[in-house]
DOSEBA-364454 format. One record per residue (C-alpha): z, x, y; residue number from 1. Coordinates in Angstrom, 1 decimal, padded with zeros to 4 digits, m for minus. Example, Ala and Ser with C-alpha at 12.3 -4.5 7.8 and 13.67 -1.06 7.14 Angstrom:
up=007.8; east=012.3; north=m004.5; seq=1
up=007.1; east=013.7; north=m001.1; seq=2
% end
This chain:
up=m180.4; east=m032.4; north=113.3; seq=1
up=m179.3; east=m028.9; north=113.7; seq=2
up=m176.4; east=m030.1; north=115.9; seq=3
up=m175.2; east=m032.6; north=113.3; seq=4
up=m175.2; east=m030.0; north=110.5; seq=5
up=m173.4; east=m027.6; north=112.7; seq=6
up=m170.7; east=m030.2; north=113.6; seq=7
up=m170.2; east=m031.0; north=109.9; seq=8
up=m169.8; east=m027.3; north=109.1; seq=9
up=m167.3; east=m027.0; north=111.9; seq=10
up=m165.4; east=m030.0; north=110.7; seq=11
up=m165.3; east=m028.7; north=107.1; seq=12
up=m164.1; east=m025.2; north=108.2; seq=13
up=m160.3; east=m024.9; north=107.5; seq=14
up=m159.8; east=m021.3; north=108.6; seq=15
up=m157.9; east=m022.1; north=111.8; seq=16
up=m155.7; east=m024.9; north=110.4; seq=17
up=m152.6; east=m022.7; north=109.9; seq=18
up=m152.9; east=m021.3; north=113.4; seq=19
up=m153.1; east=m024.8; north=114.9; seq=20
up=m150.2; east=m026.1; north=112.9; seq=21
up=m148.1; east=m023.1; north=113.9; seq=22
up=m149.0; east=m023.7; north=117.6; seq=23
up=m147.9; east=m027.3; north=117.3; seq=24
up=m144.6; east=m026.5; north=115.5; seq=25
up=m143.7; east=m023.4; north=117.5; seq=26
up=m142.1; east=m025.2; north=120.5; seq=27
up=m139.9; east=m027.2; north=118.1; seq=28
up=m138.8; east=m024.1; north=116.2; seq=29
up=m138.0; east=m022.3; north=119.4; seq=30
up=m136.0; east=m025.2; north=120.7; seq=31
up=m134.1; east=m025.4; north=117.4; seq=32
up=m133.4; east=m021.6; north=117.4; seq=33
up=m132.2; east=m021.4; north=121.0; seq=34
up=m130.3; east=m024.7; north=120.7; seq=35
up=m128.3; east=m023.4; north=117.8; seq=36
up=m127.6; east=m020.1; north=119.6; seq=37
up=m126.5; east=m022.0; north=122.7; seq=38
up=m124.2; east=m024.3; north=120.7; seq=39
up=m122.8; east=m021.4; north=118.8; seq=40
up=m121.9; east=m019.6; north=122.1; seq=41
up=m120.2; east=m022.8; north=123.3; seq=42
up=m118.1; east=m023.1; north=120.1; seq=43
up=m117.2; east=m019.4; north=120.3; seq=44
up=m116.0; east=m019.9; north=124.0; seq=45
up=m113.9; east=m022.9; north=122.9; seq=46
up=m112.3; east=m020.8; north=120.1; seq=47
up=m111.6; east=m017.9; north=122.5; seq=48
up=m109.9; east=m020.4; north=124.9; seq=49
up=m107.7; east=m021.7; north=122.0; seq=50
up=m106.9; east=m018.2; north=120.9; seq=51
up=m106.0; east=m017.3; north=124.5; seq=52
up=m103.5; east=m020.2; north=124.8; seq=53
up=m102.0; east=m019.4; north=121.4; seq=54
up=m101.6; east=m015.7; north=122.2; seq=55
up=m100.1; east=m016.0; north=125.7; seq=56
up=m097.6; east=m018.6; north=124.3; seq=57
up=m096.8; east=m016.4; north=121.3; seq=58
up=m096.3; east=m013.3; north=123.5; seq=59
up=m093.9; east=m015.2; north=125.7; seq=60
up=m092.0; east=m016.7; north=122.7; seq=61
up=m091.4; east=m013.3; north=121.2; seq=62
up=m089.1; east=m012.4; north=124.1; seq=63
up=m085.6; east=m013.6; north=125.0; seq=64
up=m086.3; east=m013.2; north=128.7; seq=65
up=m089.4; east=m012.4; north=130.8; seq=66
up=m090.1; east=m011.6; north=134.4; seq=67
up=m092.8; east=m012.8; north=136.8; seq=68
up=m094.5; east=m009.4; north=136.5; seq=69
up=m094.3; east=m009.6; north=132.7; seq=70
up=m095.9; east=m013.0; north=132.7; seq=71
up=m098.6; east=m011.5; north=134.9; seq=72
up=m099.3; east=m008.9; north=132.3; seq=73
up=m099.5; east=m011.6; north=129.6; seq=74
up=m102.1; east=m013.4; north=131.7; seq=75
up=m104.0; east=m010.1; north=131.8; seq=76
up=m104.0; east=m010.1; north=128.0; seq=77
up=m105.4; east=m013.7; north=128.2; seq=78
up=m108.3; east=m012.5; north=130.3; seq=79
up=m109.0; east=m009.7; north=127.8; seq=80
up=m109.1; east=m012.1; north=124.9; seq=81
up=m111.9; east=m014.2; north=126.6; seq=82
up=m114.2; east=m011.1; north=126.8; seq=83
up=m117.3; east=m011.1; north=126.8; seq=84
up=m117.2; east=m014.5; north=128.5; seq=85
up=m116.7; east=m014.6; north=132.3; seq=86
up=m113.1; east=m015.2; north=133.3; seq=87
up=m113.6; east=m016.6; north=136.8; seq=88
up=m113.0; east=m020.2; north=135.6; seq=89
up=m110.1; east=m019.3; north=133.3; seq=90
up=m106.8; east=m021.0; north=134.2; seq=91
up=m103.5; east=m020.3; north=132.4; seq=92
up=m100.0; east=m021.7; north=132.6; seq=93
up=m096.9; east=m020.8; north=130.7; seq=94
up=m093.9; east=m023.2; north=130.9; seq=95
up=m090.5; east=m023.1; north=129.3; seq=96
up=m089.5; east=m026.7; north=128.5; seq=97
up=m086.0; east=m027.6; north=127.6; seq=98
up=m084.6; east=m030.8; north=126.2; seq=99
up=m081.1; east=m032.2; north=127.2; seq=100
up=m078.6; east=m034.1; north=125.0; seq=101
up=m080.6; east=m037.3; north=125.7; seq=102
up=m083.9; east=m035.8; north=124.7; seq=103
up=m085.3; east=m035.6; north=128.2; seq=104
up=m087.8; east=m032.8; north=128.5; seq=105
up=m087.7; east=m030.8; north=131.7; seq=106
up=m089.2; east=m027.6; north=133.0; seq=107
up=m086.9; east=m024.6; north=133.0; seq=108
up=m089.5; east=m022.3; north=134.6; seq=109
up=m093.3; east=m022.1; north=134.9; seq=110
up=m095.8; east=m019.5; north=135.9; seq=111
up=m099.6; east=m020.0; north=136.3; seq=112
up=m102.8; east=m018.3; north=137.3; seq=113
up=m105.7; east=m020.4; north=138.5; seq=114
up=m103.7; east=m023.6; north=138.3; seq=115
up=m100.5; east=m025.0; north=139.8; seq=116
up=m097.2; east=m024.1; north=138.1; seq=117
up=m095.0; east=m026.9; north=137.1; seq=118
up=m091.9; east=m027.5; north=139.4; seq=119
up=m088.6; east=m026.4; north=137.9; seq=120
up=m086.6; east=m029.5; north=136.8; seq=121
up=m089.7; east=m031.7; north=136.7; seq=122
up=m090.1; east=m034.0; north=133.7; seq=123
up=m092.7; east=m033.1; north=131.1; seq=124
up=m094.2; east=m036.1; north=129.5; seq=125
up=m096.9; east=m035.2; north=127.0; seq=126
up=m097.3; east=m036.8; north=123.6; seq=127
up=m097.7; east=m033.4; north=121.9; seq=128
up=m094.2; east=m032.1; north=122.9; seq=129
up=m092.4; east=m035.1; north=121.4; seq=130
up=m093.3; east=m034.0; north=118.0; seq=131
up=m092.0; east=m030.5; north=118.5; seq=132
up=m088.9; east=m030.6; north=120.7; seq=133
up=m085.6; east=m032.2; north=119.6; seq=134
up=m082.5; east=m032.7; north=121.7; seq=135
up=m080.9; east=m029.4; north=123.0; seq=136
up=m083.9; east=m027.3; north=122.1; seq=137
up=m086.4; east=m025.3; north=124.0; seq=138
up=m090.1; east=m024.6; north=123.6; seq=139
up=m092.8; east=m022.5; north=125.3; seq=140
up=m095.8; east=m024.6; north=126.4; seq=141
up=m099.0; east=m022.5; north=126.9; seq=142
up=m101.9; east=m024.2; north=128.6; seq=143
up=m105.5; east=m022.9; north=129.1; seq=144
up=m108.3; east=m024.5; north=130.9; seq=145
up=m111.7; east=m022.8; north=130.6; seq=146
up=m115.0; east=m024.0; north=132.0; seq=147
up=m117.9; east=m022.8; north=129.9; seq=148
up=m121.4; east=m022.7; north=131.5; seq=149
up=m124.2; east=m021.9; north=129.1; seq=150
up=m126.5; east=m019.0; north=130.1; seq=151
up=m129.6; east=m020.9; north=128.9; seq=152
up=m128.7; east=m024.5; north=129.8; seq=153
up=m131.3; east=m026.4; north=127.7; seq=154
up=m129.0; east=m027.9; north=125.1; seq=155
up=m125.8; east=m027.7; north=127.2; seq=156
up=m127.1; east=m028.2; north=130.8; seq=157
up=m123.7; east=m029.0; north=132.3; seq=158
up=m120.5; east=m027.0; north=132.3; seq=159
up=m118.0; east=m028.0; north=129.6; seq=160
up=m114.2; east=m027.7; north=130.3; seq=161
up=m112.0; east=m026.8; north=127.4; seq=162
up=m108.3; east=m027.7; north=127.6; seq=163
up=m106.0; east=m026.1; north=125.1; seq=164
up=m102.2; east=m026.6; north=124.8; seq=165
up=m099.9; east=m024.8; north=122.4; seq=166
up=m096.2; east=m025.3; north=121.8; seq=167
up=m094.2; east=m022.4; north=120.4; seq=168
up=m090.5; east=m022.1; north=119.7; seq=169
up=m088.6; east=m019.0; north=121.0; seq=170
up=m088.1; east=m016.4; north=118.3; seq=171
up=m085.2; east=m014.2; north=119.5; seq=172
up=m083.0; east=m016.8; north=121.3; seq=173
up=m082.6; east=m020.5; north=121.8; seq=174
up=m084.7; east=m020.3; north=125.0; seq=175
up=m086.8; east=m017.8; north=126.9; seq=176
up=m085.4; east=m017.2; north=130.4; seq=177
up=m087.2; east=m016.0; north=133.5; seq=178
up=m084.9; east=m014.6; north=136.2; seq=179
up=m087.5; east=m014.4; north=139.0; seq=180
up=m089.9; east=m017.2; north=138.1; seq=181
% end
């Protein structure tokens, strides 16, 4: 009898309900919090990769001529833009693409770090360049590949590779030359 009364009193006691509810919902709240933080870091890495491609292309397009050493310094700027993310997986390429009278797009020069540079005279066949380059014109094509690996790895357990390409017209001349590229 005493046991039944004690069990009814225990069942009617509501003092620990909030603590039990909190203990049940805490794992979901933590997953949501860290998941949003992890996704935000991934989006920020993608934005920095895009900004890197835009900046290295813009710095090149602001010159009428560059050197291989100058392009190396531009790549250093690209590494700095990605900070605080690690730059070990950052790949960059700057290519001057020229179009002939027939509209054929070929590589005038190319420099890269972490990836292969395009061969001089090779044909560039990308859909994005056809909307930018007309016959007898030149454009700077800046490419960045960046592989982002999340520090936490719960929501983004596998590395994600971002590929960004920007096309910029030369500002000071009809094309940007590189004497030793």
